[in-house]
N, C-alpha and C positions, 0 to 999 in steps of 0.2 A: 446826845441823841444814838450815836452808834452803839453804846453800853445797853439801850432799850430793846435794840433791835435783838427778834428771834431768829431771823432768816435775811440773807441778803436776796432781794428779789429780782428774778429774771438772770440769774447768774448761770449761763450754760457754758462758758469755757473759761477755767480757771489754770492760772500758771503760777505756780509757787517757786520762788527762788529759795532756797534753804541753804544756809551756811551755818551750820550747826556748831563749829569751832569745837569738835569733840563730844559733843552734848547730845543728847536724846532730842529728836523733833517731833515724836509721834503726837504727843498729846497735845500740843499746840498747834499741829495738821490737824489733827481731828478735830479739834475746837471750829479752825476755818471751816473744815468739810462739813460740820454741824450746822453751819450757817447757810449752806449752798447745796440745798438738797434738790434742785431743779439741775445739776450739774450734768453735762452730757459729755464733756471733755476734759480732762485733767491734764496739765504737764507738770510734773516735779522736777525741778533743776537741781541738782545736788551739787554745791560749789565746795570743793575741798580747798581749805589752805594750807599753805606752807605748813605752818605750827599746828594743824589739827593733828597730825600725827603723836606729838609731844604733849596735846591737850587731851585728856580724857579724865571726865570728871567722877568724881569719887563717889560710894555707894550712897553717901547720905546727901548727894545734889538732888535740888527740887527737881530737876527734870526726869530722874529715875523713881520718885515718889508719886508721880501723877500718871496713873495705870489705868485711868477709866477707859481709854482708847482699847486696852485688851479685852474687857469684857463689856462695856456697852454696846447696844446696837445701834447702827446707825443704817437707815434708810436711804441708799442712792439709786434708786430704781431707774434713774434716767441717765446715768453714765455709761457710755459705751466704749468711750476710748481712754487710755491710760498712757502716757509716754512719761518714761523714769531716764533721765539724762544724766552723764555724768557717775553712775553708778560703781562703787568700788568695791560692793560685795560685803559690804557689813551687815551685821545680824540684826540691827536696828532696821533697815531697809528691807531686809527679808520678811520681817514680821509685819511690818507696815504693809509692804504689798499683800501678804496673805491675808491680813485683814481687809484690804480692799476689795479683793476678790470676795469675802463673804458680805461686805456691803454693797456691792454694785454687782448684783445678780445678772444684770443684763450686759456687762462687758463684752464686746464683740473683738477688740483690737488690744494686744497689749504689746508696747514699744520700749525695747529696752535697749540704750545704748551706754555700753560700759565705758569706764573710765579708760582712758588710753593707756595704762600702765597693766591693767590686767593681764595675767599670765594665760597661756593655753590651759593650763589646768584649772586655774580658778574661774574662768571662763565656762569651760564644761561643766564644773560643779554647780555654778550659779543657773546655767541653763537646765539643767536636770533638777536642780531644786524648784524652778518655775514650772517645769512640766508636771511636776508632781502635784502642785497645787491648782493649776489650770483646769479649767472645764474642757472637754473636745471643742466647744463650739467657738472658744477664742482663737483669734488669729494671734500668735505669738510671734515677733521678730525680734531677734537680738543682733546687734552690730556690735562691731569690733574693731578697733583700730588695727590696720594690718599696712606696714609700709607707708605710715602717715596718712592714710585715707580709711574711711569707714566703710567696712563690706558687711555684708548678712553673714552672721556666724551660724555653723552648723558644725556641732562636734566632730571631731575625727575620731573613729573607733579603734 
């Protein structure tokens, strides 16, 4: 029955827990989002495993060959709030969140909770990257670990 469903009706909040183990997750996440067009809130939980640093998919891996998420349009015109937890700053996530802004034209709030080991330099780079493709109406919140607690991040000039 699920294979025949074109949409998942009445899904307004979706929490995706992603354990990619070094692989690209965007195509499968795009597929799930395509089923949830009424989505208002999205929480993307990025779970890194200890072996992820050693596991990197090869250029012929199927996860890199599925690129429809980069070119196909997706209308998430109800999406207002996005939260990304455990972000380590990978290019995959940056590209995917940039596409989320294209698909979710009504996003009002974006919260990013950086991975606990992100350096100040990397945090500043990620902050500036997000600011570059965010719209002025979006309330951007970045949180970073400092002394074992999450604090609102503002880059030091």
